[in-house]
Gaussian input, Z-matrix of N, CA and C with variables (Angstrom, degrees):
# hf/3-21g

backbone

0 1
 N
 C     1     B1
 C     2     B2     1     A1
 N     3     B3     2     A2     1     D1
 C     4     B4     3     A3     2     D2
 C     5     B5     4     A4     3     D3
 N     6     B6     5     A5     4     D4
 C     7     B7     6     A6     5     D5
 C     8     B8     7     A7     6     D6
 N     9     B9     8     A8     7     D7
 C    10    B10     9     A9     8     D8
 C    11    B11    10    A10     9     D9
 N    12    B12    11    A11    10    D10
 C    13    B13    12    A12    11    D11
 C    14    B14    13    A13    12    D12
 N    15    B15    14    A14    13    D13
 C    16    B16    15    A15    14    D14
 C    17    B17    16    A16    15    D15
 N    18    B18    17    A17    16    D16
 C    19    B19    18    A18    17    D17
 C    20    B20    19    A19    18    D18
 N    21    B21    20    A20    19    D19
 C    22    B22    21    A21    20    D20
 C    23    B23    22    A22    21    D21
 N    24    B24    23    A23    22    D22
 C    25    B25    24    A24    23    D23
 C    26    B26    25    A25    24    D24
 N    27    B27    26    A26    25    D25
 C    28    B28    27    A27    26    D26
 C    29    B29    28    A28    27    D27
 N    30    B30    29    A29    28    D28
 C    31    B31    30    A30    29    D29
 C    32    B32    31    A31    30    D30
 N    33    B33    32    A32    31    D31
 C    34    B34    33    A33    32    D32
 C    35    B35    34    A34    33    D33
 N    36    B36    35    A35    34    D34
 C    37    B37    36    A36    35    D35
 C    38    B38    37    A37    36    D36
 N    39    B39    38    A38    37    D37
 C    40    B40    39    A39    38    D38
 C    41    B41    40    A40    39    D39
 N    42    B42    41    A41    40    D40
 C    43    B43    42    A42    41    D41
 C    44    B44    43    A43    42    D42
 N    45    B45    44    A44    43    D43
 C    46    B46    45    A45    44    D44
 C    47    B47    46    A46    45    D45
 N    48    B48    47    A47    46    D46
 C    49    B49    48    A48    47    D47
 C    50    B50    49    A49    48    D48
 N    51    B51    50    A50    49    D49
 C    52    B52    51    A51    50    D50
 C    53    B53    52    A52    51    D51
 N    54    B54    53    A53    52    D52
 C    55    B55    54    A54    53    D53
 C    56    B56    55    A55    54    D54
 N    57    B57    56    A56    55    D55
 C    58    B58    57    A57    56    D56
 C    59    B59    58    A58    57    D57
 N    60    B60    59    A59    58    D58
 C    61    B61    60    A60    59    D59
 C    62    B62    61    A61    60    D60
 N    63    B63    62    A62    61    D61
 C    64    B64    63    A63    62    D62
 C    65    B65    64    A64    63    D63
 N    66    B66    65    A65    64    D64
 C    67    B67    66    A66    65    D65
 C    68    B68    67    A67    66    D66
 N    69    B69    68    A68    67    D67
 C    70    B70    69    A69    68    D68
 C    71    B71    70    A70    69    D69
 N    72    B72    71    A71    70    D70
 C    73    B73    72    A72    71    D71
 C    74    B74    73    A73    72    D72
 N    75    B75    74    A74    73    D73
 C    76    B76    75    A75    74    D74
 C    77    B77    76    A76    75    D75
 N    78    B78    77    A77    76    D76
 C    79    B79    78    A78    77    D77
 C    80    B80    79    A79    78    D78
 N    81    B81    80    A80    79    D79
 C    82    B82    81    A81    80    D80
 C    83    B83    82    A82    81    D81
 N    84    B84    83    A83    82    D82
 C    85    B85    84    A84    83    D83
 C    86    B86    85    A85    84    D84
 N    87    B87    86    A86    85    D85
 C    88    B88    87    A87    86    D86
 C    89    B89    88    A88    87    D87
 N    90    B90    89    A89    88    D88
 C    91    B91    90    A90    89    D89
 C    92    B92    91    A91    90    D90
 N    93    B93    92    A92    91    D91
 C    94    B94    93    A93    92    D92
 C    95    B95    94    A94    93    D93
 N    96    B96    95    A95    94    D94
 C    97    B97    96    A96    95    D95
 C    98    B98    97    A97    96    D96
 N    99    B99    98    A98    97    D97
 C   100   B100    99    A99    98    D98
 C   101   B101   100   A100    99    D99
 N   102   B102   101   A101   100   D100
 C   103   B103   102   A102   101   D101
 C   104   B104   103   A103   102   D102

   B1=1.4692
   B2=1.4890
   B3=1.3678
   B4=1.4217
   B5=1.5703
   B6=1.3113
   B7=1.4662
   B8=1.5276
   B9=1.3429
   B10=1.4638
   B11=1.5719
   B12=1.3299
   B13=1.4829
   B14=1.5341
   B15=1.2662
   B16=1.4985
   B17=1.5488
   B18=1.3680
   B19=1.4373
   B20=1.5316
   B21=1.3108
   B22=1.4920
   B23=1.4654
   B24=1.2965
   B25=1.4359
   B26=1.5233
   B27=1.3127
   B28=1.4643
   B29=1.4785
   B30=1.3404
   B31=1.5177
   B32=1.4917
   B33=1.3550
   B34=1.4630
   B35=1.4971
   B36=1.2948
   B37=1.5196
   B38=1.4942
   B39=1.3622
   B40=1.4466
   B41=1.4841
   B42=1.3395
   B43=1.4871
   B44=1.4900
   B45=1.2719
   B46=1.5295
   B47=1.4957
   B48=1.3685
   B49=1.4248
   B50=1.5342
   B51=1.3887
   B52=1.4796
   B53=1.5076
   B54=1.3269
   B55=1.4028
   B56=1.5834
   B57=1.3137
   B58=1.4801
   B59=1.5239
   B60=1.3427
   B61=1.4544
   B62=1.5002
   B63=1.3335
   B64=1.4753
   B65=1.4871
   B66=1.3629
   B67=1.3938
   B68=1.5451
   B69=1.2906
   B70=1.4899
   B71=1.5239
   B72=1.3192
   B73=1.4441
   B74=1.5622
   B75=1.3282
   B76=1.4602
   B77=1.5087
   B78=1.3346
   B79=1.4215
   B80=1.5642
   B81=1.3489
   B82=1.4590
   B83=1.5251
   B84=1.3176
   B85=1.4727
   B86=1.5353
   B87=1.3652
   B88=1.4919
   B89=1.5494
   B90=1.3585
   B91=1.4769
   B92=1.5295
   B93=1.3246
   B94=1.4181
   B95=1.5512
   B96=1.3484
   B97=1.4590
   B98=1.5253
   B99=1.3569
   B100=1.4780
   B101=1.5676
   B102=1.3331
   B103=1.4775
   B104=1.5922
   A1=109.74
   A2=115.79
   A3=120.56
   A4=109.20
   A5=115.07
   A6=119.91
   A7=107.93
   A8=116.20
   A9=118.89
   A10=109.13
   A11=114.72
   A12=118.31
   A13=111.02
   A14=114.53
   A15=117.48
   A16=110.44
   A17=115.37
   A18=118.44
   A19=111.88
   A20=116.62
   A21=120.44
   A22=108.07
   A23=118.25
   A24=120.99
   A25=114.26
   A26=117.66
   A27=119.60
   A28=112.39
   A29=116.02
   A30=119.72
   A31=108.05
   A32=120.59
   A33=120.48
   A34=109.87
   A35=116.97
   A36=119.18
   A37=111.79
   A38=115.60
   A39=120.32
   A40=110.81
   A41=117.10
   A42=122.57
   A43=110.17
   A44=119.38
   A45=122.75
   A46=109.01
   A47=118.30
   A48=119.17
   A49=112.78
   A50=112.44
   A51=116.45
   A52=112.66
   A53=120.99
   A54=123.97
   A55=112.80
   A56=112.94
   A57=115.72
   A58=111.19
   A59=118.59
   A60=122.14
   A61=112.67
   A62=120.21
   A63=120.92
   A64=110.86
   A65=121.31
   A66=122.38
   A67=111.86
   A68=115.19
   A69=118.21
   A70=108.96
   A71=117.81
   A72=119.87
   A73=111.95
   A74=116.41
   A75=120.25
   A76=111.82
   A77=118.49
   A78=120.24
   A79=109.60
   A80=117.25
   A81=119.98
   A82=112.62
   A83=118.22
   A84=123.17
   A85=110.33
   A86=114.36
   A87=119.15
   A88=110.70
   A89=114.66
   A90=116.63
   A91=111.63
   A92=120.33
   A93=120.98
   A94=113.17
   A95=112.77
   A96=118.38
   A97=111.34
   A98=117.59
   A99=118.96
   A100=110.20
   A101=116.84
   A102=117.46
   A103=107.09
   D1=-40.58
   D2=-177.72
   D3=-64.21
   D4=-39.86
   D5=-177.11
   D6=-65.27
   D7=-42.56
   D8=-178.63
   D9=-62.14
   D10=-44.79
   D11=-179.76
   D12=-62.69
   D13=-39.10
   D14=179.04
   D15=-65.15
   D16=-40.11
   D17=178.94
   D18=-67.52
   D19=-37.12
   D20=176.95
   D21=-66.28
   D22=-46.05
   D23=179.63
   D24=-57.89
   D25=-42.34
   D26=176.23
   D27=-67.87
   D28=-36.96
   D29=178.91
   D30=-67.77
   D31=-37.44
   D32=-179.64
   D33=-69.78
   D34=-39.32
   D35=178.50
   D36=-63.05
   D37=-42.03
   D38=179.41
   D39=-64.08
   D40=-45.58
   D41=177.56
   D42=-60.53
   D43=-39.77
   D44=-179.37
   D45=-66.41
   D46=-44.14
   D47=179.70
   D48=-65.09
   D49=-41.09
   D50=178.64
   D51=-64.14
   D52=-35.01
   D53=177.55
   D54=-79.22
   D55=-35.97
   D56=-172.13
   D57=-79.40
   D58=-27.99
   D59=177.04
   D60=-56.69
   D61=-60.98
   D62=-178.85
   D63=-65.32
   D64=-30.57
   D65=-179.40
   D66=-67.45
   D67=-38.86
   D68=178.92
   D69=-68.33
   D70=-44.67
   D71=176.41
   D72=-59.26
   D73=-42.24
   D74=177.12
   D75=-61.02
   D76=-40.65
   D77=-176.46
   D78=-71.86
   D79=-38.79
   D80=176.35
   D81=-60.60
   D82=-44.81
   D83=178.23
   D84=-65.95
   D85=-43.00
   D86=-178.65
   D87=-59.97
   D88=-47.82
   D89=-177.98
   D90=-69.29
   D91=-20.31
   D92=176.50
   D93=-85.04
   D94=-9.64
   D95=177.29
   D96=82.50
   D97=18.94
   D98=-177.81
   D99=-79.49
   D100=-19.05
   D101=-177.65
   D102=-97.25

């Protein structure tokens, strides 16, 4: 069970980084009026 939790935690962190990266870039360009 600990291994499954660890695997889920790593997957969640990876998904969060994958989604947060483009989102941060989008917000930066949006606030600068580039879009």
